[in-house]
C-alpha positions, 0 to 999 in steps of 0.5 A, a space after each residue: 276963521 269961524 269956529 267949527 261946531 259939530 252937531 250933537 251926536 246921536 247915541 248910536 253915532 257916539 257908540 260907533 265912534 267909541 267902538 272904533 276908537 277902542 277896537 281899531 289897530 290903525 293909529 291914524 283912524 283912532 286919532 280921527 275918532 278921538 278928534 270927533 269925540 273931543 269935538 262932540 262930547 267936550 265941545 272943544 275947538 279945532 285948535 284945542 283938539 289939534 293941541 291934544 292930538 298933536 295935529 294941525 288945526 286945519 287937519 282937525 277941521 278937514 276930518 270934522 268936515 269929512 265926518 259930518 259929510 260921510 259919518 264914521 266911514 269918512 274917517 277911513 283912508 281912501 284907497 291909494 293908487 298903485 300898481 295891481 299885484 302881479 302875484 295871483 293866489 294861484 301863483 302863491 299856491 304853486 309857489 308853496 307847492 314847489 318850495 315844499 319839494 326838493 329841487 332835484 325832484 323837479 329836474 333842477 341841478 341843485 339840491 337847495 332852494 334860494 330865493 333867486 332859484 325859486 324866482 327863476 324856476 317859477 318864471 320858467 313855469 308860469 311865464 311871470 317874473 317877480 322880484 325875490 322880495 315878492 317871493 319871500 313875503 308869501 313864504 314868510 306868511 307860510 312860516 317858510 324861511 330860506 336860509 343860505 346854503 351851508 357849504 361843507 368840505 368833506 373827504 372820504 378819508 377816514 382820518 380827515 377830521 384829525 388832519 383838519 384839526 392839525 392844519 389849523 393854527 392853535 387858538 391863543 387867548 
């Protein structure tokens, strides 16, 4: 296969690639910028670059071709297909408003929110049913974590704590 050569890069193109290489948090994008910089500045071949960045030489050639055709923007990932999100920003705002209120103030029969209870309540209010995970993520972004309700057994008996301690077997070590 004929060796692929990149044309000489202008100062602006080199600066754009270096900036991308230094500032991106996307490892894949950084590796692609590194491939182009190695090819342009060092004149390395695709197999040599592949050995450095631990990629197949065909992968290196593909990104070099794409860079020559589209420039720096060609190194970005193409949008991936998938379902459009069901949850709208309005739904998220309503969710955050609801979770900050006590369930009983909204006419519910319980006093603590759980993910499933929130999912069910929001489905009743908005006619949009999403998974508990879809509810958990926006809550997490807002630093809200729902813990499991802790059930405590209590008694109106003033001596309850004393009786409770007596009923437990002694701890042996």
